[in-house]
PyMOL Python script that loads the backbone (N, CA, C, O; Angstrom):
from pymol import cmd

cmd.read_pdbstr("""\
ATOM      1  N   MET A   1       0.854  -1.161   0.000  1.00  0.00           N
ATOM      2  CA  MET A   1       0.000   0.000   0.000  1.00  0.00           C
ATOM      3  C   MET A   1       0.901   1.225   0.000  1.00  0.00           C
ATOM      4  O   MET A   1       1.749   1.360   0.882  1.00  0.00           O
ATOM      5  N   ASN A   2       0.744   2.098  -0.942  1.00  0.00           N
ATOM      6  CA  ASN A   2       1.539   3.312  -1.035  1.00  0.00           C
ATOM      7  C   ASN A   2       0.945   4.360  -0.116  1.00  0.00           C
ATOM      8  O   ASN A   2      -0.094   4.949  -0.416  1.00  0.00           O
ATOM      9  N   SER A   3       1.618   4.591   1.016  1.00  0.00           N
ATOM     10  CA  SER A   3       1.056   5.486   2.022  1.00  0.00           C
ATOM     11  C   SER A   3       0.983   6.932   1.551  1.00  0.00           C
ATOM     12  O   SER A   3       0.256   7.726   2.147  1.00  0.00           O
ATOM     13  N   ASN A   4       1.712   7.300   0.500  1.00  0.00           N
ATOM     14  CA  ASN A   4       1.677   8.674   0.016  1.00  0.00           C
ATOM     15  C   ASN A   4       0.370   9.016  -0.678  1.00  0.00           C
ATOM     16  O   ASN A   4       0.034  10.194  -0.797  1.00  0.00           O
ATOM     17  N   SER A   5      -0.368   8.030  -1.135  1.00  0.00           N
ATOM     18  CA  SER A   5      -1.593   8.301  -1.875  1.00  0.00           C
ATOM     19  C   SER A   5      -2.859   8.034  -1.052  1.00  0.00           C
ATOM     20  O   SER A   5      -3.966   8.144  -1.578  1.00  0.00           O
ATOM     21  N   ASN A   6      -2.711   7.689   0.210  1.00  0.00           N
ATOM     22  CA  ASN A   6      -3.865   7.363   1.041  1.00  0.00           C
ATOM     23  C   ASN A   6      -4.512   8.613   1.622  1.00  0.00           C
ATOM     24  O   ASN A   6      -3.847   9.603   1.926  1.00  0.00           O
ATOM     25  N   LEU A   7      -5.810   8.535   1.764  1.00  0.00           N
ATOM     26  CA  LEU A   7      -6.566   9.580   2.441  1.00  0.00           C
ATOM     27  C   LEU A   7      -6.819   9.107   3.870  1.00  0.00           C
ATOM     28  O   LEU A   7      -7.415   8.051   4.083  1.00  0.00           O
ATOM     29  N   TYR A   8      -6.366   9.888   4.841  1.00  0.00           N
ATOM     30  CA  TYR A   8      -6.538   9.548   6.246  1.00  0.00           C
ATOM     31  C   TYR A   8      -7.693  10.349   6.830  1.00  0.00           C
ATOM     32  O   TYR A   8      -7.798  11.556   6.608  1.00  0.00           O
ATOM     33  N   LEU A   9      -8.560   9.669   7.578  1.00  0.00           N
ATOM     34  CA  LEU A   9      -9.748  10.293   8.147  1.00  0.00           C
ATOM     35  C   LEU A   9      -9.770  10.124   9.655  1.00  0.00           C
ATOM     36  O   LEU A   9      -9.308   9.113  10.184  1.00  0.00           O
ATOM     37  N   THR A  10     -10.307  11.119  10.339  1.00  0.00           N
ATOM     38  CA  THR A  10     -10.571  10.981  11.766  1.00  0.00           C
ATOM     39  C   THR A  10     -11.821  10.113  11.935  1.00  0.00           C
ATOM     40  O   THR A  10     -12.497   9.795  10.957  1.00  0.00           O
ATOM     41  N   THR A  11     -12.118   9.739  13.152  1.00  0.00           N
ATOM     42  CA  THR A  11     -13.324   8.947  13.416  1.00  0.00           C
ATOM     43  C   THR A  11     -14.574   9.699  12.976  1.00  0.00           C
ATOM     44  O   THR A  11     -15.479   9.101  12.393  1.00  0.00           O
ATOM     45  N   SER A  12     -14.637  10.992  13.244  1.00  0.00           N
ATOM     46  CA  SER A  12     -15.800  11.799  12.845  1.00  0.00           C
ATOM     47  C   SER A  12     -15.944  11.871  11.329  1.00  0.00           C
ATOM     48  O   SER A  12     -17.054  11.775  10.806  1.00  0.00           O
ATOM     49  N   GLU A  13     -14.837  12.038  10.626  1.00  0.00           N
ATOM     50  CA  GLU A  13     -14.884  12.099   9.162  1.00  0.00           C
ATOM     51  C   GLU A  13     -15.305  10.759   8.574  1.00  0.00           C
ATOM     52  O   GLU A  13     -16.095  10.712   7.631  1.00  0.00           O
ATOM     53  N   LEU A  14     -14.774   9.657   9.135  1.00  0.00           N
ATOM     54  CA  LEU A  14     -15.177   8.332   8.667  1.00  0.00           C
ATOM     55  C   LEU A  14     -16.659   8.101   8.944  1.00  0.00           C
ATOM     56  O   LEU A  14     -17.374   7.553   8.106  1.00  0.00           O
ATOM     57  N   SER A  15     -17.111   8.516  10.108  1.00  0.00           N
ATOM     58  CA  SER A  15     -18.515   8.389  10.487  1.00  0.00           C
ATOM     59  C   SER A  15     -19.424   9.055   9.456  1.00  0.00           C
ATOM     60  O   SER A  15     -20.443   8.490   9.059  1.00  0.00           O
ATOM     61  N   ALA A  16     -19.054  10.243   9.032  1.00  0.00           N
ATOM     62  CA  ALA A  16     -19.861  10.972   8.042  1.00  0.00           C
ATOM     63  C   ALA A  16     -19.863  10.253   6.695  1.00  0.00           C
ATOM     64  O   ALA A  16     -20.876  10.258   5.996  1.00  0.00           O
ATOM     65  N   ARG A  17     -18.753   9.644   6.329  1.00  0.00           N
ATOM     66  CA  ARG A  17     -18.678   8.961   5.030  1.00  0.00           C
ATOM     67  C   ARG A  17     -19.448   7.654   4.984  1.00  0.00           C
ATOM     68  O   ARG A  17     -20.109   7.364   3.987  1.00  0.00           O
ATOM     69  N   ILE A  18     -19.374   6.856   6.052  1.00  0.00           N
ATOM     70  CA  ILE A  18     -19.999   5.530   6.001  1.00  0.00           C
ATOM     71  C   ILE A  18     -21.329   5.478   6.740  1.00  0.00           C
ATOM     72  O   ILE A  18     -21.966   4.426   6.802  1.00  0.00           O
ATOM     73  N   LYS A  19     -21.751   6.610   7.301  1.00  0.00           N
ATOM     74  CA  LYS A  19     -23.058   6.730   7.970  1.00  0.00           C
ATOM     75  C   LYS A  19     -23.203   5.784   9.159  1.00  0.00           C
ATOM     76  O   LYS A  19     -24.257   5.188   9.383  1.00  0.00           O
ATOM     77  N   TYR A  20     -22.106   5.666   9.918  1.00  0.00           N
ATOM     78  CA  TYR A  20     -22.126   4.931  11.179  1.00  0.00           C
ATOM     79  C   TYR A  20     -21.817   5.926  12.278  1.00  0.00           C
ATOM     80  O   TYR A  20     -21.046   6.861  12.064  1.00  0.00           O
ATOM     81  N   ASP A  21     -22.403   5.743  13.449  1.00  0.00           N
ATOM     82  CA  ASP A  21     -22.124   6.586  14.599  1.00  0.00           C
ATOM     83  C   ASP A  21     -20.655   6.421  15.007  1.00  0.00           C
ATOM     84  O   ASP A  21     -20.094   5.332  14.892  1.00  0.00           O
ATOM     85  N   THR A  22     -20.043   7.497  15.480  1.00  0.00           N
ATOM     86  CA  THR A  22     -18.636   7.421  15.886  1.00  0.00           C
ATOM     87  C   THR A  22     -18.432   6.387  16.997  1.00  0.00           C
ATOM     88  O   THR A  22     -17.403   5.713  17.034  1.00  0.00           O
ATOM     89  N   ARG A  23     -19.386   6.264  17.882  1.00  0.00           N
ATOM     90  CA  ARG A  23     -19.287   5.277  18.957  1.00  0.00           C
ATOM     91  C   ARG A  23     -19.279   3.854  18.387  1.00  0.00           C
ATOM     92  O   ARG A  23     -18.543   2.995  18.873  1.00  0.00           O
ATOM     93  N   THR A  24     -20.083   3.611  17.375  1.00  0.00           N
ATOM     94  CA  THR A  24     -20.105   2.290  16.743  1.00  0.00           C
ATOM     95  C   THR A  24     -18.755   1.979  16.120  1.00  0.00           C
ATOM     96  O   THR A  24     -18.260   0.857  16.234  1.00  0.00           O
ATOM     97  N   ILE A  25     -18.161   2.954  15.468  1.00  0.00           N
ATOM     98  CA  ILE A  25     -16.844   2.746  14.865  1.00  0.00           C
ATOM     99  C   ILE A  25     -15.830   2.408  15.946  1.00  0.00           C
ATOM    100  O   ILE A  25     -15.073   1.446  15.809  1.00  0.00           O
ATOM    101  N   ARG A  26     -15.808   3.187  17.012  1.00  0.00           N
ATOM    102  CA  ARG A  26     -14.828   2.974  18.080  1.00  0.00           C
ATOM    103  C   ARG A  26     -15.049   1.674  18.843  1.00  0.00           C
ATOM    104  O   ARG A  26     -14.086   0.979  19.168  1.00  0.00           O
ATOM    105  N   GLU A  27     -16.297   1.338  19.133  1.00  0.00           N
ATOM    106  CA  GLU A  27     -16.580   0.204  20.012  1.00  0.00           C
ATOM    107  C   GLU A  27     -16.789  -1.116  19.290  1.00  0.00           C
ATOM    108  O   GLU A  27     -16.379  -2.162  19.794  1.00  0.00           O
ATOM    109  N   ARG A  28     -17.420  -1.092  18.113  1.00  0.00           N
ATOM    110  CA  ARG A  28     -17.775  -2.353  17.467  1.00  0.00           C
ATOM    111  C   ARG A  28     -16.918  -2.679  16.261  1.00  0.00           C
ATOM    112  O   ARG A  28     -16.584  -3.842  16.040  1.00  0.00           O
ATOM    113  N   LEU A  29     -16.556  -1.671  15.474  1.00  0.00           N
ATOM    114  CA  LEU A  29     -15.815  -1.951  14.247  1.00  0.00           C
ATOM    115  C   LEU A  29     -14.311  -2.028  14.478  1.00  0.00           C
ATOM    116  O   LEU A  29     -13.637  -2.915  13.956  1.00  0.00           O
ATOM    117  N   LYS A  30     -13.790  -1.082  15.271  1.00  0.00           N
ATOM    118  CA  LYS A  30     -12.351  -1.067  15.500  1.00  0.00           C
ATOM    119  C   LYS A  30     -11.928  -2.343  16.222  1.00  0.00           C
ATOM    120  O   LYS A  30     -12.509  -2.716  17.241  1.00  0.00           O
ATOM    121  N   ASP A  31     -10.939  -2.984  15.697  1.00  0.00           N
ATOM    122  CA  ASP A  31     -10.333  -4.212  16.231  1.00  0.00           C
ATOM    123  C   ASP A  31     -11.145  -5.479  15.971  1.00  0.00           C
ATOM    124  O   ASP A  31     -10.638  -6.573  16.219  1.00  0.00           O
ATOM    125  N   SER A  32     -12.370  -5.380  15.488  1.00  0.00           N
ATOM    126  CA  SER A  32     -13.091  -6.593  15.112  1.00  0.00           C
ATOM    127  C   SER A  32     -13.220  -6.666  13.595  1.00  0.00           C
ATOM    128  O   SER A  32     -13.080  -7.744  13.018  1.00  0.00           O
ATOM    129  N   VAL A  33     -13.479  -5.561  12.953  1.00  0.00           N
ATOM    130  CA  VAL A  33     -13.595  -5.501  11.499  1.00  0.00           C
ATOM    131  C   VAL A  33     -12.442  -4.683  10.918  1.00  0.00           C
ATOM    132  O   VAL A  33     -11.859  -5.039   9.893  1.00  0.00           O
ATOM    133  N   LEU A  34     -12.134  -3.596  11.588  1.00  0.00           N
ATOM    134  CA  LEU A  34     -11.067  -2.705  11.126  1.00  0.00           C
ATOM    135  C   LEU A  34      -9.775  -3.083  11.846  1.00  0.00           C
ATOM    136  O   LEU A  34      -9.731  -3.142  13.074  1.00  0.00           O
ATOM    137  N   ILE A  35      -8.732  -3.335  11.071  1.00  0.00           N
ATOM    138  CA  ILE A  35      -7.482  -3.871  11.603  1.00  0.00           C
ATOM    139  C   ILE A  35      -6.394  -2.805  11.593  1.00  0.00           C
ATOM    140  O   ILE A  35      -6.162  -2.144  10.581  1.00  0.00           O
ATOM    141  N   GLU A  36      -5.730  -2.650  12.738  1.00  0.00           N
ATOM    142  CA  GLU A  36      -4.644  -1.675  12.825  1.00  0.00           C
ATOM    143  C   GLU A  36      -3.529  -2.057  11.853  1.00  0.00           C
ATOM    144  O   GLU A  36      -3.148  -3.223  11.753  1.00  0.00           O
ATOM    145  N   GLY A  37      -3.024  -1.075  11.154  1.00  0.00           N
ATOM    146  CA  GLY A  37      -1.983  -1.299  10.157  1.00  0.00           C
ATOM    147  C   GLY A  37      -2.545  -1.499   8.759  1.00  0.00           C
ATOM    148  O   GLY A  37      -1.819  -1.363   7.774  1.00  0.00           O
ATOM    149  N   ILE A  38      -3.829  -1.820   8.662  1.00  0.00           N
ATOM    150  CA  ILE A  38      -4.498  -1.976   7.362  1.00  0.00           C
ATOM    151  C   ILE A  38      -5.564  -0.902   7.216  1.00  0.00           C
ATOM    152  O   ILE A  38      -5.527  -0.107   6.278  1.00  0.00           O
ATOM    153  N   HIS A  39      -6.504  -0.879   8.136  1.00  0.00           N
ATOM    154  CA  HIS A  39      -7.627   0.056   8.068  1.00  0.00           C
ATOM    155  C   HIS A  39      -7.401   1.339   8.867  1.00  0.00           C
ATOM    156  O   HIS A  39      -8.033   2.360   8.596  1.00  0.00           O
ATOM    157  N   TYR A  40      -6.521   1.289   9.830  1.00  0.00           N
ATOM    158  CA  TYR A  40      -6.231   2.490  10.605  1.00  0.00           C
ATOM    159  C   TYR A  40      -4.809   2.445  11.131  1.00  0.00           C
ATOM    160  O   TYR A  40      -4.197   1.383  11.240  1.00  0.00           O
ATOM    161  N   ILE A  41      -4.295   3.634  11.456  1.00  0.00           N
ATOM    162  CA  ILE A  41      -2.950   3.765  12.015  1.00  0.00           C
ATOM    163  C   ILE A  41      -3.002   4.678  13.234  1.00  0.00           C
ATOM    164  O   ILE A  41      -3.958   5.428  13.435  1.00  0.00           O
ATOM    165  N   ARG A  42      -1.961   4.595  14.031  1.00  0.00           N
ATOM    166  CA  ARG A  42      -1.762   5.502  15.159  1.00  0.00           C
ATOM    167  C   ARG A  42      -0.467   6.268  14.854  1.00  0.00           C
ATOM    168  O   ARG A  42       0.629   5.798  15.161  1.00  0.00           O
ATOM    169  N   PRO A  43      -0.611   7.457  14.243  1.00  0.00           N
ATOM    170  CA  PRO A  43       0.585   8.193  13.833  1.00  0.00           C
ATOM    171  C   PRO A  43       1.522   8.491  15.004  1.00  0.00           C
ATOM    172  O   PRO A  43       1.089   8.882  16.088  1.00  0.00           O
ATOM    173  N   PHE A  44       2.799   8.298  14.756  1.00  0.00           N
ATOM    174  CA  PHE A  44       3.854   8.626  15.716  1.00  0.00           C
ATOM    175  C   PHE A  44       3.688   7.886  17.036  1.00  0.00           C
ATOM    176  O   PHE A  44       4.170   8.346  18.071  1.00  0.00           O
ATOM    177  N   GLY A  45       3.004   6.733  17.008  1.00  0.00           N
ATOM    178  CA  GLY A  45       2.839   5.911  18.205  1.00  0.00           C
ATOM    179  C   GLY A  45       1.926   6.518  19.254  1.00  0.00           C
ATOM    180  O   GLY A  45       1.931   6.087  20.408  1.00  0.00           O
ATOM    181  N   GLY A  46       1.146   7.509  18.867  1.00  0.00           N
ATOM    182  CA  GLY A  46       0.260   8.183  19.815  1.00  0.00           C
ATOM    183  C   GLY A  46      -1.076   7.491  19.984  1.00  0.00           C
ATOM    184  O   GLY A  46      -1.275   6.369  19.519  1.00  0.00           O
ATOM    185  N   ARG A  47      -1.980   8.168  20.647  1.00  0.00           N
ATOM    186  CA  ARG A  47      -3.320   7.627  20.892  1.00  0.00           C
ATOM    187  C   ARG A  47      -4.291   7.931  19.772  1.00  0.00           C
ATOM    188  O   ARG A  47      -5.264   7.203  19.575  1.00  0.00           O
ATOM    189  N   LYS A  48      -4.034   9.004  19.033  1.00  0.00           N
ATOM    190  CA  LYS A  48      -4.933   9.411  17.950  1.00  0.00           C
ATOM    191  C   LYS A  48      -4.973   8.326  16.874  1.00  0.00           C
ATOM    192  O   LYS A  48      -3.950   7.732  16.534  1.00  0.00           O
ATOM    193  N   ILE A  49      -6.162   8.082  16.350  1.00  0.00           N
ATOM    194  CA  ILE A  49      -6.350   7.084  15.293  1.00  0.00           C
ATOM    195  C   ILE A  49      -6.745   7.804  14.014  1.00  0.00           C
ATOM    196  O   ILE A  49      -7.617   8.673  14.017  1.00  0.00           O
ATOM    197  N   LEU A  50      -6.093   7.432  12.927  1.00  0.00           N
ATOM    198  CA  LEU A  50      -6.478   7.903  11.599  1.00  0.00           C
ATOM    199  C   LEU A  50      -6.837   6.686  10.765  1.00  0.00           C
ATOM    200  O   LEU A  50      -6.090   5.709  10.714  1.00  0.00           O
ATOM    201  N   TYR A  51      -7.983   6.757  10.114  1.00  0.00           N
ATOM    202  CA  TYR A  51      -8.472   5.643   9.307  1.00  0.00           C
ATOM    203  C   TYR A  51      -8.024   5.809   7.861  1.00  0.00           C
ATOM    204  O   TYR A  51      -8.018   6.920   7.331  1.00  0.00           O
ATOM    205  N   VAL A  52      -7.648   4.699   7.222  1.00  0.00           N
ATOM    206  CA  VAL A  52      -7.175   4.691   5.835  1.00  0.00           C
ATOM    207  C   VAL A  52      -8.395   4.460   4.942  1.00  0.00           C
ATOM    208  O   VAL A  52      -8.882   3.335   4.830  1.00  0.00           O
ATOM    209  N   TRP A  53      -8.881   5.517   4.313  1.00  0.00           N
ATOM    210  CA  TRP A  53     -10.118   5.463   3.551  1.00  0.00           C
ATOM    211  C   TRP A  53     -10.075   4.418   2.443  1.00  0.00           C
ATOM    212  O   TRP A  53     -11.032   3.660   2.289  1.00  0.00           O
ATOM    213  N   GLU A  54      -9.008   4.355   1.676  1.00  0.00           N
ATOM    214  CA  GLU A  54      -8.939   3.431   0.540  1.00  0.00           C
ATOM    215  C   GLU A  54      -9.099   1.976   0.989  1.00  0.00           C
ATOM    216  O   GLU A  54      -9.806   1.206   0.338  1.00  0.00           O
ATOM    217  N   ALA A  55      -8.454   1.593   2.090  1.00  0.00           N
ATOM    218  CA  ALA A  55      -8.554   0.220   2.589  1.00  0.00           C
ATOM    219  C   ALA A  55      -9.966  -0.078   3.093  1.00  0.00           C
ATOM    220  O   ALA A  55     -10.491  -1.164   2.849  1.00  0.00           O
ATOM    221  N   ILE A  56     -10.576   0.860   3.784  1.00  0.00           N
ATOM    222  CA  ILE A  56     -11.933   0.663   4.298  1.00  0.00           C
ATOM    223  C   ILE A  56     -12.922   0.562   3.153  1.00  0.00           C
ATOM    224  O   ILE A  56     -13.782  -0.319   3.147  1.00  0.00           O
ATOM    225  N   GLN A  57     -12.806   1.449   2.194  1.00  0.00           N
ATOM    226  CA  GLN A  57     -13.720   1.443   1.042  1.00  0.00           C
ATOM    227  C   GLN A  57     -13.596   0.144   0.255  1.00  0.00           C
ATOM    228  O   GLN A  57     -14.603  -0.440  -0.145  1.00  0.00           O
ATOM    229  N   LYS A  58     -12.366  -0.308   0.033  1.00  0.00           N
ATOM    230  CA  LYS A  58     -12.131  -1.557  -0.705  1.00  0.00           C
ATOM    231  C   LYS A  58     -12.786  -2.741   0.010  1.00  0.00           C
ATOM    232  O   LYS A  58     -13.480  -3.541  -0.618  1.00  0.00           O
ATOM    233  N   ASP A  59     -12.567  -2.851   1.318  1.00  0.00           N
ATOM    234  CA  ASP A  59     -13.122  -3.983   2.057  1.00  0.00           C
ATOM    235  C   ASP A  59     -14.633  -3.893   2.210  1.00  0.00           C
ATOM    236  O   ASP A  59     -15.309  -4.921   2.195  1.00  0.00           O
ATOM    237  N   MET A  60     -15.179  -2.694   2.357  1.00  0.00           N
ATOM    238  CA  MET A  60     -16.643  -2.553   2.427  1.00  0.00           C
ATOM    239  C   MET A  60     -17.280  -3.076   1.150  1.00  0.00           C
ATOM    240  O   MET A  60     -18.269  -3.806   1.203  1.00  0.00           O
ATOM    241  N   CYS A  61     -16.729  -2.714   0.020  1.00  0.00           N
ATOM    242  CA  CYS A  61     -17.279  -3.157  -1.268  1.00  0.00           C
ATOM    243  C   CYS A  61     -17.071  -4.650  -1.471  1.00  0.00           C
ATOM    244  O   CYS A  61     -17.953  -5.340  -1.983  1.00  0.00           O
ATOM    245  N   ARG A  62     -15.911  -5.147  -1.072  1.00  0.00           N
ATOM    246  CA  ARG A  62     -15.608  -6.573  -1.258  1.00  0.00           C
ATOM    247  C   ARG A  62     -16.569  -7.437  -0.453  1.00  0.00           C
ATOM    248  O   ARG A  62     -17.103  -8.415  -0.975  1.00  0.00           O
ATOM    249  N   PHE A  63     -16.796  -7.090   0.807  1.00  0.00           N
ATOM    250  CA  PHE A  63     -17.695  -7.874   1.643  1.00  0.00           C
ATOM    251  C   PHE A  63     -19.147  -7.689   1.223  1.00  0.00           C
ATOM    252  O   PHE A  63     -19.944  -8.618   1.350  1.00  0.00           O
ATOM    253  N   SER A  64     -19.500  -6.530   0.734  1.00  0.00           N
ATOM    254  CA  SER A  64     -20.859  -6.266   0.291  1.00  0.00           C
ATOM    255  C   SER A  64     -21.230  -7.127  -0.905  1.00  0.00           C
ATOM    256  O   SER A  64     -22.364  -7.599  -0.995  1.00  0.00           O
ATOM    257  N   LYS A  65     -20.311  -7.337  -1.808  1.00  0.00           N
ATOM    258  CA  LYS A  65     -20.565  -8.158  -3.001  1.00  0.00           C
ATOM    259  C   LYS A  65     -20.922  -9.587  -2.626  1.00  0.00           C
ATOM    260  O   LYS A  65     -21.714 -10.230  -3.314  1.00  0.00           O
ATOM    261  N   ASN A  66     -20.343 -10.092  -1.535  1.00  0.00           N
ATOM    262  CA  ASN A  66     -20.575 -11.471  -1.129  1.00  0.00           C
ATOM    263  C   ASN A  66     -21.656 -11.604  -0.068  1.00  0.00           C
ATOM    264  O   ASN A  66     -21.882 -12.705   0.435  1.00  0.00           O
ATOM    265  N   ALA A  67     -22.328 -10.519   0.287  1.00  0.00           N
ATOM    266  CA  ALA A  67     -23.324 -10.564   1.350  1.00  0.00           C
ATOM    267  C   ALA A  67     -24.474 -11.501   1.019  1.00  0.00           C
ATOM    268  O   ALA A  67     -24.982 -12.182   1.910  1.00  0.00           O
ATOM    269  N   MET A  68     -24.891 -11.553  -0.216  1.00  0.00           N
ATOM    270  CA  MET A  68     -26.001 -12.405  -0.613  1.00  0.00           C
ATOM    271  C   MET A  68     -25.529 -13.708  -1.256  1.00  0.00           C
ATOM    272  O   MET A  68     -26.341 -14.462  -1.792  1.00  0.00           O
ATOM    273  N   ALA A  69     -24.246 -13.974  -1.206  1.00  0.00           N
ATOM    274  CA  ALA A  69     -23.689 -15.171  -1.834  1.00  0.00           C
ATOM    275  C   ALA A  69     -23.787 -16.362  -0.890  1.00  0.00           C
ATOM    276  O   ALA A  69     -23.776 -16.208   0.331  1.00  0.00           O
ATOM    277  N   ILE A  70     -23.883 -17.556  -1.480  1.00  0.00           N
ATOM    278  CA  ILE A  70     -23.924 -18.801  -0.724  1.00  0.00           C
ATOM    279  C   ILE A  70     -22.546 -19.452  -0.849  1.00  0.00           C
ATOM    280  O   ILE A  70     -22.119 -19.767  -1.960  1.00  0.00           O
ATOM    281  N   PRO A  71     -21.839 -19.661   0.271  1.00  0.00           N
ATOM    282  CA  PRO A  71     -20.504 -20.265   0.186  1.00  0.00           C
ATOM    283  C   PRO A  71     -20.574 -21.705  -0.303  1.00  0.00           C
ATOM    284  O   PRO A  71     -21.467 -22.459   0.082  1.00  0.00           O
ATOM    285  N   MET A  72     -19.631 -22.076  -1.149  1.00  0.00           N
ATOM    286  CA  MET A  72     -19.557 -23.431  -1.688  1.00  0.00           C
ATOM    287  C   MET A  72     -18.378 -24.162  -1.035  1.00  0.00           C
ATOM    288  O   MET A  72     -17.431 -23.520  -0.581  1.00  0.00           O
ATOM    289  N   THR A  73     -18.428 -25.492  -0.986  1.00  0.00           N
ATOM    290  CA  THR A  73     -17.387 -26.254  -0.307  1.00  0.00           C
ATOM    291  C   THR A  73     -16.022 -26.103  -0.961  1.00  0.00           C
ATOM    292  O   THR A  73     -15.008 -26.205  -0.271  1.00  0.00           O
ATOM    293  N   ALA A  74     -15.960 -25.867  -2.249  1.00  0.00           N
ATOM    294  CA  ALA A  74     -14.675 -25.724  -2.942  1.00  0.00           C
ATOM    295  C   ALA A  74     -14.071 -24.340  -2.752  1.00  0.00           C
ATOM    296  O   ALA A  74     -12.993 -24.066  -3.280  1.00  0.00           O
ATOM    297  N   GLY A  75     -14.739 -23.462  -2.011  1.00  0.00           N
ATOM    298  CA  GLY A  75     -14.223 -22.128  -1.750  1.00  0.00           C
ATOM    299  C   GLY A  75     -14.862 -21.033  -2.562  1.00  0.00           C
ATOM    300  O   GLY A  75     -14.650 -19.857  -2.266  1.00  0.00           O
ATOM    301  N   GLY A  76     -15.632 -21.365  -3.567  1.00  0.00           N
ATOM    302  CA  GLY A  76     -16.321 -20.353  -4.369  1.00  0.00           C
ATOM    303  C   GLY A  76     -17.616 -19.932  -3.724  1.00  0.00           C
ATOM    304  O   GLY A  76     -17.922 -20.334  -2.602  1.00  0.00           O
ATOM    305  N   VAL A  77     -18.382 -19.118  -4.436  1.00  0.00           N
ATOM    306  CA  VAL A  77     -19.677 -18.693  -3.951  1.00  0.00           C
ATOM    307  C   VAL A  77     -20.707 -18.793  -5.063  1.00  0.00           C
ATOM    308  O   VAL A  77     -20.392 -18.649  -6.245  1.00  0.00           O
ATOM    309  N   SER A  78     -21.950 -19.045  -4.655  1.00  0.00           N
ATOM    310  CA  SER A  78     -23.059 -19.075  -5.582  1.00  0.00           C
ATOM    311  C   SER A  78     -23.910 -17.827  -5.326  1.00  0.00           C
ATOM    312  O   SER A  78     -24.211 -17.488  -4.181  1.00  0.00           O
ATOM    313  N   HIS A  79     -24.286 -17.160  -6.402  1.00  0.00           N
ATOM    314  CA  HIS A  79     -25.093 -15.955  -6.243  1.00  0.00           C
ATOM    315  C   HIS A  79     -26.579 -16.207  -6.459  1.00  0.00           C
ATOM    316  O   HIS A  79     -27.319 -15.319  -6.884  1.00  0.00           O
ATOM    317  N   GLY A  80     -26.993 -17.401  -6.167  1.00  0.00           N
ATOM    318  CA  GLY A  80     -28.413 -17.680  -6.195  1.00  0.00           C
ATOM    319  C   GLY A  80     -28.763 -18.495  -7.342  1.00  0.00           C
ATOM    320  O   GLY A  80     -29.933 -18.831  -7.526  1.00  0.00           O
TER     321      GLY A  80
END
""", "prot")
cmd.dss("prot")
cmd.show_as("cartoon", "prot")
cmd.util.cbc("prot")
cmd.orient("prot")
C-alpha cells in the first residue's frame, strides 16, 4: 500500500462517510472488522487514530458483493 496516496480520516470524518455513529466505529468496528496497520494507524505511536479510507472502502465493497452469496465447499460462492 503506497502510504503517500492514502486519504486519512478521523473517526468523525469516517462516520460521516460511512453513515455509522462514531461510537459504533470505536466500540464495534475497530479491532473486530477494522485492523490496525491496514484500516487504521496511530501516527507517531500516539493515541490518535487515523483511518485509511482506501482500505476501508475496498473492504466494504468486497464484503458487500458477497453478502447475498452462498458459500460453496470448494471455496467459491453461488449468487443464487
